[in-house]
VMD Tcl script that draws the C-alpha trace (Angstrom):
set ca {
  {30.52 11.99 -39.06}
  {28.03 10.06 -36.95}
  {29.14 8.02 -33.94}
  {29.79 4.37 -34.78}
  {27.01 2.17 -33.31}
  {27.89 -0.46 -30.72}
  {28.46 -3.61 -32.77}
  {27.92 -7.14 -31.47}
  {28.32 -10.52 -33.12}
  {25.87 -13.26 -32.09}
  {27.00 -16.86 -32.58}
  {24.10 -19.30 -32.19}
  {22.78 -22.24 -34.21}
  {19.11 -21.51 -33.36}
  {17.65 -19.19 -36.01}
  {14.51 -18.58 -33.96}
  {16.60 -17.37 -31.01}
  {18.65 -15.16 -33.36}
  {15.43 -13.50 -34.56}
  {14.16 -12.97 -30.98}
  {17.57 -11.65 -29.88}
  {17.65 -9.04 -32.65}
  {14.12 -7.85 -31.82}
  {15.14 -7.24 -28.20}
  {18.16 -5.09 -29.00}
  {17.95 -1.27 -28.73}
  {17.95 0.49 -32.10}
  {21.42 2.00 -31.55}
  {23.03 -1.46 -31.43}
  {24.11 -3.24 -34.60}
  {23.91 -7.04 -34.53}
  {25.36 -9.54 -36.99}
  {24.76 -13.25 -36.53}
  {26.48 -16.46 -37.65}
  {25.77 -20.09 -36.78}
  {29.24 -21.69 -36.52}
  {32.65 -20.95 -35.03}
  {34.22 -21.07 -38.51}
  {31.94 -18.31 -39.77}
  {32.54 -16.36 -36.55}
  {36.32 -16.53 -36.89}
  {36.21 -15.32 -40.49}
  {33.88 -12.48 -39.49}
  {36.18 -11.36 -36.66}
  {39.18 -11.31 -39.01}
  {37.34 -9.02 -41.42}
  {35.30 -6.77 -39.10}
  {35.67 -4.89 -35.82}
  {33.07 -5.75 -33.20}
  {32.54 -4.48 -29.66}
  {31.26 -7.68 -28.02}
  {30.48 -11.33 -28.75}
  {27.40 -13.25 -27.62}
  {28.39 -16.92 -27.93}
  {26.23 -20.02 -27.52}
  {27.91 -22.66 -25.36}
  {26.60 -25.55 -27.47}
  {26.55 -24.91 -31.22}
  {25.86 -28.52 -32.16}
  {27.61 -29.28 -35.43}
  {28.70 -25.63 -35.57}
  {31.38 -26.16 -32.92}
  {32.08 -25.97 -29.20}
  {31.52 -22.55 -27.62}
  {34.01 -23.00 -24.76}
  {36.78 -24.11 -27.15}
  {36.09 -21.14 -29.42}
  {36.06 -18.82 -26.40}
  {39.66 -19.87 -25.67}
  {40.64 -19.09 -29.27}
  {38.95 -15.67 -29.16}
  {40.71 -14.75 -25.91}
  {44.05 -15.75 -27.42}
  {43.59 -13.63 -30.56}
  {41.41 -10.76 -29.26}
  {42.12 -10.61 -25.51}
  {40.23 -7.34 -24.93}
  {37.04 -8.37 -26.73}
  {34.20 -9.04 -24.24}
  {32.50 -12.39 -24.72}
  {29.10 -13.11 -23.14}
  {28.11 -16.77 -23.12}
  {24.55 -17.89 -23.94}
  {22.92 -21.20 -23.11}
  {19.54 -22.74 -22.37}
  {21.33 -25.05 -19.95}
  {21.64 -23.41 -16.53}
  {24.40 -25.82 -15.41}
  {26.51 -23.77 -12.97}
  {29.65 -25.80 -13.77}
  {29.39 -24.67 -17.40}
  {29.11 -21.04 -16.27}
  {32.17 -21.36 -14.02}
  {34.18 -23.04 -16.79}
  {33.35 -20.22 -19.20}
  {34.27 -17.52 -16.68}
  {37.61 -19.21 -15.97}
  {38.47 -19.24 -19.66}
  {37.74 -15.50 -19.89}
  {34.03 -14.97 -20.48}
  {32.86 -11.56 -19.31}
  {29.31 -12.66 -18.53}
  {26.58 -15.24 -18.97}
  {23.04 -14.89 -20.34}
  {20.45 -17.66 -20.18}
  {17.96 -18.41 -22.96}
  {15.16 -17.37 -20.66}
  {11.64 -17.84 -22.03}
  {10.80 -14.51 -20.35}
  {11.91 -12.25 -23.20}
  {11.66 -9.09 -21.08}
  {14.18 -10.51 -18.61}
  {16.41 -11.59 -21.47}
  {16.33 -8.04 -22.85}
  {17.39 -6.64 -19.45}
  {20.19 -9.20 -19.24}
  {21.46 -8.27 -22.69}
  {21.43 -4.52 -21.96}
  {23.18 -5.01 -18.61}
  {25.79 -7.25 -20.19}
  {26.50 -4.69 -22.92}
  {26.83 -1.83 -20.42}
  {29.01 -3.78 -17.99}
  {31.26 -5.17 -20.67}
  {31.75 -1.85 -22.41}
  {33.12 -0.59 -19.10}
  {35.24 -3.66 -18.49}
  {36.65 -3.66 -22.02}
  {37.52 0.01 -21.74}
  {39.22 -0.57 -18.38}
  {41.28 -3.53 -19.66}
  {42.22 -1.59 -22.77}
  {43.21 1.40 -20.65}
  {45.51 -0.76 -18.53}
  {47.11 -2.16 -21.68}
  {47.57 1.30 -23.20}
  {49.16 2.64 -20.00}
  {51.66 -0.22 -20.20}
  {52.34 0.74 -23.84}
  {52.89 4.35 -22.80}
  {55.70 3.13 -20.57}
  {57.42 2.09 -23.78}
  {57.27 5.68 -25.03}
  {57.25 7.91 -21.96}
  {59.79 5.65 -20.33}
  {60.66 5.79 -16.65}
  {59.55 4.46 -13.29}
  {60.44 7.58 -11.34}
  {57.68 9.13 -9.27}
  {57.59 12.05 -11.72}
  {56.95 9.87 -14.79}
  {54.48 7.61 -13.02}
  {52.51 10.74 -12.09}
  {52.59 11.91 -15.73}
  {51.19 8.60 -17.01}
  {48.49 8.53 -14.34}
  {47.42 12.07 -15.21}
  {47.34 11.15 -18.90}
  {45.01 8.25 -18.11}
  {42.69 10.61 -16.22}
  {42.74 13.19 -19.03}
  {41.81 10.46 -21.51}
  {38.48 9.89 -19.76}
  {37.22 13.36 -20.73}
  {37.31 15.28 -24.01}
  {38.38 18.64 -22.57}
  {41.09 20.77 -24.15}
  {44.53 20.02 -22.68}
  {47.58 22.30 -22.65}
  {50.84 20.33 -22.46}
  {53.82 22.29 -21.15}
  {57.48 21.43 -20.84}
  {60.90 22.10 -22.30}
  {61.75 21.05 -25.84}
  {62.57 17.39 -26.10}
  {60.53 16.24 -23.10}
  {58.01 14.29 -25.22}
  {55.00 16.59 -25.52}
  {53.79 15.09 -28.80}
  {54.22 11.56 -27.42}
  {52.04 12.59 -24.49}
  {49.42 14.05 -26.82}
  {49.33 10.88 -28.91}
  {49.04 8.81 -25.75}
  {46.08 10.82 -24.43}
  {44.37 10.51 -27.82}
  {44.94 6.77 -28.04}
  {43.62 6.17 -24.52}
  {40.51 8.28 -25.08}
  {37.15 7.42 -26.63}
  {38.44 9.22 -29.75}
  {41.30 6.74 -30.08}
  {39.94 5.18 -33.28}
  {39.52 8.60 -34.90}
  {42.31 10.59 -36.64}
  {45.18 12.19 -34.72}
  {46.41 15.23 -36.67}
  {49.58 17.03 -35.56}
  {50.58 20.55 -36.64}
  {54.07 21.94 -35.96}
  {53.09 25.60 -35.65}
  {56.72 26.75 -35.40}
  {57.52 25.35 -38.86}
  {54.80 27.31 -40.71}
  {55.01 30.87 -41.99}
  {52.28 33.43 -41.30}
  {51.14 33.07 -44.91}
  {50.76 29.31 -44.71}
  {49.42 28.63 -41.24}
  {45.87 29.92 -41.79}
  {45.40 27.72 -44.85}
  {47.09 24.81 -43.07}
  {44.66 24.97 -40.15}
  {41.40 25.98 -41.82}
  {41.89 25.05 -45.49}
  {41.05 27.31 -48.42}
  {38.74 27.52 -51.40}
  {39.92 27.58 -55.01}
  {40.95 31.12 -55.94}
  {41.09 32.33 -52.33}
  {44.54 33.82 -53.00}
  {47.28 33.72 -55.61}
  {48.38 30.13 -56.01}
  {45.17 28.61 -54.61}
  {44.49 26.62 -57.76}
  {42.27 24.09 -56.02}
  {40.33 23.65 -52.79}
  {42.40 22.47 -49.83}
  {41.15 20.68 -46.73}
  {42.68 22.06 -43.53}
  {43.83 20.25 -40.41}
  {40.62 20.98 -38.49}
  {38.60 19.22 -41.20}
  {41.09 16.37 -41.35}
  {40.82 15.84 -37.60}
  {37.01 15.72 -37.90}
  {35.80 13.86 -34.78}
  {39.35 12.99 -33.72}
  {42.15 14.99 -32.09}
  {44.02 18.03 -33.42}
  {47.40 18.61 -31.74}
  {48.82 22.14 -32.06}
  {52.52 21.88 -31.23}
  {54.10 25.15 -30.02}
  {50.86 27.12 -29.94}
  {52.64 30.40 -29.07}
  {54.20 30.45 -32.56}
  {50.78 31.06 -34.16}
  {50.34 34.75 -35.14}
  {47.89 36.70 -32.95}
  {45.35 37.28 -35.73}
  {45.21 33.53 -36.42}
  {44.94 32.90 -32.67}
  {41.71 34.94 -32.75}
  {40.29 32.57 -35.39}
  {41.43 29.59 -33.36}
  {39.65 30.98 -30.30}
  {36.43 31.21 -32.28}
  {36.68 27.56 -33.32}
  {37.16 26.51 -29.70}
  {34.18 28.62 -28.60}
  {31.74 28.11 -31.48}
  {32.97 24.69 -32.71}
  {32.81 25.89 -36.31}
  {34.98 27.68 -38.88}
  {35.20 28.74 -42.53}
  {37.84 27.87 -45.08}
  {39.95 30.81 -46.27}
  {37.95 32.45 -49.06}
  {34.83 30.50 -48.15}
  {31.52 31.49 -46.60}
  {30.16 28.11 -45.50}
  {30.43 27.22 -41.81}
  {32.03 23.84 -41.17}
  {31.49 22.11 -37.83}
  {34.37 20.79 -35.72}
  {33.44 17.95 -33.36}
  {36.87 16.83 -32.26}
  {39.27 17.63 -29.45}
  {42.16 20.10 -29.37}
  {45.41 19.42 -27.54}
  {48.11 22.11 -27.57}
  {51.68 22.41 -26.35}
  {54.28 25.05 -25.63}
  {57.83 25.18 -24.29}
  {57.46 28.82 -23.20}
  {56.53 30.38 -19.88}
  {52.82 31.13 -20.35}
  {52.72 34.35 -18.33}
  {55.74 35.69 -20.21}
  {54.18 34.66 -23.54}
  {51.03 36.64 -22.71}
  {53.05 39.64 -21.51}
  {55.18 39.56 -24.68}
  {52.01 39.35 -26.81}
  {52.95 35.95 -28.20}
  {49.76 34.41 -26.79}
  {46.29 35.90 -26.44}
  {45.15 35.84 -22.83}
  {41.62 34.78 -23.77}
  {43.02 31.91 -25.85}
  {45.16 30.82 -22.91}
  {42.06 30.66 -20.69}
  {40.27 28.58 -23.32}
  {43.21 26.20 -23.86}
  {44.18 25.89 -20.23}
  {41.11 23.89 -19.16}
  {43.46 21.17 -17.97}
  {47.24 21.19 -18.01}
  {49.82 18.43 -18.22}
  {53.42 19.34 -17.40}
  {56.31 17.16 -18.55}
  {59.41 17.49 -16.34}
  {62.88 18.05 -17.83}
  {65.15 15.02 -17.81}
  {67.34 16.70 -15.19}
  {64.44 16.32 -12.73}
  {64.13 12.55 -13.18}
  {67.72 11.51 -13.78}
  {67.05 8.12 -12.18}
  {65.23 7.19 -15.39}
  {68.33 7.67 -17.58}
  {69.53 4.00 -17.46}
  {66.07 2.73 -18.45}
  {65.79 5.37 -21.18}
  {69.23 4.49 -22.55}
  {68.38 0.77 -22.71}
  {65.06 1.62 -24.39}
  {66.72 3.77 -27.06}
  {69.50 1.23 -27.64}
  {66.91 -1.49 -28.36}
  {64.82 0.86 -30.50}
  {67.66 2.31 -32.58}
  {69.44 -1.02 -33.06}
  {66.21 -2.56 -34.34}
  {65.59 0.39 -36.69}
  {69.13 0.13 -38.09}
  {69.02 -3.70 -38.21}
  {72.17 -3.85 -36.09}
  {73.23 -6.28 -33.38}
  {72.01 -5.11 -30.00}
  {75.06 -3.50 -28.33}
  {75.84 -3.40 -24.64}
  {76.59 -0.22 -22.67}
  {79.83 -0.19 -20.74}
  {79.64 1.05 -17.12}
  {81.88 4.07 -17.89}
  {79.58 5.03 -20.79}
  {76.50 4.75 -18.59}
  {78.23 6.85 -15.91}
  {78.97 9.49 -18.54}
  {75.34 9.60 -19.65}
  {74.11 9.82 -16.06}
  {76.50 12.64 -15.18}
  {75.45 14.91 -18.07}
  {72.51 17.26 -17.43}
  {70.86 16.95 -20.91}
  {69.62 20.46 -21.77}
  {67.90 18.96 -24.85}
  {66.14 16.42 -22.60}
  {64.99 13.00 -23.80}
  {65.29 13.95 -27.48}
  {68.96 14.83 -27.02}
  {69.55 11.53 -25.20}
  {67.84 9.63 -28.02}
  {70.00 11.40 -30.63}
  {73.16 10.68 -28.63}
  {72.35 6.97 -28.45}
  {71.55 6.84 -32.17}
  {74.82 8.57 -33.05}
  {76.77 6.20 -30.79}
  {75.26 3.11 -32.44}
  {76.04 4.51 -35.90}
  {79.69 5.20 -35.10}
  {80.50 2.36 -32.68}
  {83.06 -0.12 -34.00}
  {82.37 -2.92 -31.53}
  {79.44 -4.52 -29.73}
  {79.98 -2.46 -26.58}
  {79.23 1.26 -26.47}
  {82.09 3.13 -24.78}
  {82.35 6.80 -23.69}
  {84.26 7.63 -26.88}
  {81.21 6.59 -28.94}
  {79.18 9.39 -27.33}
  {81.17 12.21 -28.91}
  {78.37 14.77 -28.45}
  {78.31 14.29 -24.67}
  {80.83 16.42 -22.71}
  {83.34 14.51 -20.58}
  {85.13 15.60 -17.45}
  {88.49 16.90 -18.70}
  {91.60 17.48 -16.56}
  {92.05 21.10 -15.42}
  {93.54 23.31 -18.20}
  {97.06 24.49 -17.63}
  {96.51 28.22 -18.25}
  {93.82 30.87 -17.78}
  {93.31 31.09 -21.54}
  {92.91 27.31 -21.84}
  {90.39 27.27 -18.99}
  {88.46 30.15 -20.54}
  {88.38 28.45 -23.96}
  {87.27 25.11 -22.47}
  {84.40 26.79 -20.62}
  {83.38 28.74 -23.73}
  {83.24 25.56 -25.81}
  {81.19 23.74 -23.18}
  {78.81 26.71 -22.88}
  {78.43 26.87 -26.67}
  {77.77 23.14 -26.86}
  {75.04 23.27 -24.21}
  {73.51 26.48 -25.55}
  {73.43 25.31 -29.18}
  {72.06 21.89 -28.14}
  {69.21 23.58 -26.30}
  {68.37 25.93 -29.19}
  {68.48 23.08 -31.72}
  {66.21 20.99 -29.50}
  {63.80 23.90 -29.15}
  {63.63 24.13 -32.96}
  {63.30 20.36 -33.51}
  {66.78 20.14 -35.05}
  {66.03 22.75 -37.75}
  {69.41 24.47 -38.28}
  {67.98 27.44 -40.20}
  {65.40 28.23 -37.50}
  {67.98 27.79 -34.74}
  {70.38 30.14 -36.54}
  {67.67 32.81 -36.76}
  {66.98 32.50 -33.02}
  {70.68 32.80 -32.14}
  {71.18 35.67 -34.59}
  {73.79 34.11 -36.88}
  {73.76 32.79 -40.44}
  {73.08 29.12 -41.11}
  {76.70 28.69 -42.18}
  {77.86 30.41 -39.00}
  {75.82 28.03 -36.86}
  {77.21 25.01 -38.71}
  {80.76 26.24 -37.96}
  {79.80 26.75 -34.32}
  {78.39 23.22 -34.16}
  {81.58 21.77 -35.65}
  {83.75 23.74 -33.22}
  {81.92 22.39 -30.18}
  {81.55 18.81 -31.44}
  {77.89 18.81 -32.47}
  {78.27 18.24 -36.22}
}
mol new
graphics top color blue
foreach p $ca { graphics top sphere $p radius 0.5 }
foreach p [lrange $ca 0 end-1] q [lrange $ca 1 end] { graphics top cylinder $p $q radius 0.2 }
display resetview
């Protein structure tokens, strides 16, 4: 897929100037032209453009300054460069105050005009990208919530990682928001308009994962009744996110390493090389050195993936963000359920702040959702957070104390295993070493059902 050319829209009522303007543009720039603000507005509603060149005085076609205000209201991050044969400085100042990114005169020296156009394009690409980056960072605060020093550092590092297309390895416990971080990096990057394809490697069997990643040809194996496009092909020039990379079998890791090195692969059962021009982001909740030692991760693949690393801290390390996170999830879940926005009582907030959240932000989100579902009033009380342990009075006997501690341990342990397996009860049961039915009984006993 070829890179999309830089696309500008020229709005000018002088056809001769439009012709000269187009001649001056480099070949890699696409230019469409209209002669009135009405045509321009319709064009912007139907097409994406990278910059506007707008004549100040369009005669019967409209007022450029007035239209500039409208553009800035509807497309605030779109650079607008004003054009005029009138070098009145007051007009230039007025346009800049409204939000124009630059000003180009209708200079009879066409060579100078060409230089002005190229400089304006280069400068405004940078400015647009910077403004968009600032906006996206603000949006990330709505997902990776928190104003603690730890979370501010995470968002700043994400913004830096978005400026390059290197492979990134995202580490952190289950439930810390690794996929949110991957999506944020993708959206901030120059690949942000391209596909973002996520693969949960832990949810795929050995038999399925190769076909899932690389695709297969018809007849490649029993059941391959038609050609299938894999995730690498789907990502194309975008971003492929491999969640829980250490769950990929070692032989498939070898194929993955080749794609990262050679930037090409073959479908299962195929013999045609297919190029991959996108970016790979990967995540794991495991200790990387231990994963290599236990032969869960190829060392050479680790070196290739670990070009840059982003670590997401557990919620226990930025507990000061819990009130903001709770309010965020209350607003989010209430809106999703179309319920009245509830308040949080001080005792309930104290309960949430005192718990250490082994399942991290995901567990907190689930607890808030459950509370909103079961709450009878408009105020969330401690009793509504049934999955969160409370401080109980000391048990009267040794046996009671032992049982209370066992239940609390089970609750925390099972919560952590469920979070690590994205809530999949069957997978969690296999990790613990019990049947699915046994795990469900355990969950009911410790108040997690």
